[in-house]
C-alpha positions, 0 to 999 in steps of 0.5 A: 499499499501506497502512504495514501492508503491506495494499492502501489502499482507494479512495475513493469519489468525490463526484459531480458538484455538489460542490466536491470535484467542481469541485477534480476537474475543475478538476486533470484541467484540464477546464471544470466542469460547470453542477452543479459550477460551482454547488456551489463558488460557494455553497462560496465564498459560504461561505468568504468569509461565516467570512472576513468574519466573523473579520475584523469580530471582529478589528476589534473586539478590536483596532481600533487594529492592525486599522486600522494593518494596514488602511490600511497594506494600502491604501496597498500597493494605491495606494488612497490 
């Protein structure tokens, strides 16, 4: 029920071949179908690209601090 007492409408599920459907497979502890695996791979690729772009921008704006953090992280990971 919603806060006003009316029954909630269910959202339509995204079809296989989408990131949401891949997440549904994962939550159900089942192997994702090929279409969902491909959609998830595309999602991860875009997300990783955005993360790398943000890191490049951060390194440009704060080069000293970025270099220090990178060195500390490498040290902690054993990449001396």
